[in-house]
C-alpha positions as CSV (number, residue, x, y, z in Angstrom):
1,X,-3.0,-9.8,0.2
2,X,-6.4,-9.6,-1.3
3,X,-9.4,-8.5,0.7
4,X,-12.8,-9.9,0.0
5,X,-15.1,-7.1,-0.7
6,X,-18.8,-7.1,0.3
7,X,-21.2,-5.4,-2.0
8,X,-22.9,-3.8,1.1
9,X,-21.4,-0.5,2.0
10,X,-20.9,0.3,5.7
11,X,-20.5,3.7,7.4
12,X,-17.3,4.8,9.1
13,X,-17.6,7.9,11.1
14,X,-14.7,10.0,12.4
15,X,-14.3,13.4,13.9
16,X,-11.7,15.9,12.6
17,X,-10.7,19.4,13.2
18,X,-11.6,21.9,10.5
19,X,-7.9,22.3,9.6
20,X,-7.6,18.6,9.1
21,X,-10.7,18.4,7.0
22,X,-9.6,21.4,4.9
23,X,-6.2,19.7,4.3
24,X,-7.8,16.5,3.2
25,X,-10.3,18.3,1.0
26,X,-7.5,20.2,-0.7
27,X,-5.5,17.0,-1.4
28,X,-8.6,15.2,-2.6
29,X,-9.5,18.0,-4.9
30,X,-6.0,18.1,-6.4
31,X,-6.5,14.4,-7.3
32,X,-10.1,14.9,-8.6
33,X,-11.4,12.6,-5.9
34,X,-14.1,12.9,-3.2
35,X,-13.1,13.3,0.4
36,X,-14.5,9.8,1.2
37,X,-12.6,8.1,-1.7
38,X,-9.4,9.9,-0.7
39,X,-9.6,9.0,2.9
40,X,-10.6,5.4,2.3
41,X,-7.7,4.9,-0.1
42,X,-5.2,6.5,2.3
43,X,-6.5,4.6,5.3
44,X,-6.5,1.2,3.4
45,X,-3.0,1.9,2.1
46,X,-1.7,2.6,5.6
47,X,-3.6,-0.4,7.0
48,X,-1.9,-2.7,4.4
49,X,1.5,-1.3,5.2
50,X,1.0,-1.9,8.9
51,X,-0.1,-5.5,8.3
52,X,2.7,-6.2,5.8
53,X,5.3,-4.7,8.2
54,X,4.2,-7.0,10.9
55,X,4.1,-10.2,8.9
56,X,6.6,-12.7,10.2
57,X,8.0,-15.4,8.1
58,X,10.9,-17.9,8.5
59,X,13.2,-19.6,6.0
60,X,15.9,-22.2,6.3
61,X,19.6,-21.2,6.3
62,X,20.1,-22.0,2.6
63,X,17.2,-19.9,1.5
64,X,18.3,-17.0,3.7
65,X,21.9,-17.3,2.2
66,X,20.4,-17.0,-1.3
67,X,18.2,-14.1,-0.2
68,X,21.3,-12.3,1.3
69,X,23.3,-12.9,-1.9
70,X,20.5,-11.3,-3.9
71,X,20.5,-8.3,-1.6
72,X,24.3,-8.0,-1.8
73,X,24.3,-8.3,-5.7
74,X,21.2,-6.5,-7.0
75,X,20.0,-7.2,-10.6
76,X,21.2,-5.0,-13.4
77,X,18.4,-2.8,-14.5
78,X,16.6,-4.0,-17.6
79,X,13.5,-3.0,-19.4
80,X,11.7,-6.1,-18.0
81,X,12.8,-5.2,-14.5
82,X,11.7,-1.6,-14.9
83,X,8.2,-2.8,-16.1
84,X,8.0,-5.1,-13.1
85,X,8.8,-2.3,-10.7
86,X,6.1,-0.1,-12.2
87,X,3.5,-2.8,-12.0
88,X,0.7,-2.1,-9.5
89,X,0.5,-4.3,-6.4
90,X,-2.5,-6.7,-6.5
91,X,-4.2,-4.9,-3.6
92,X,-4.0,-1.5,-5.3
């Protein structure tokens, strides 16, 4: 999933308790990020997860059987597979 990004920034306002703000600030500081950057990244990551979890797709019986066979017999780990699994998702 790739989101089209506008060059124009918009404001998002939320209210938080002091404890919540302090927790967010502490985590953002540990990563060397601003509060806004930290919150936007976390919110976008969760939004993507929600949308991906609710995506429905169908396949024919043969394709599902192949998919099931792959799940039942996972690939042997190789350097190529390890590199693939470490690759960042396109939306990150």
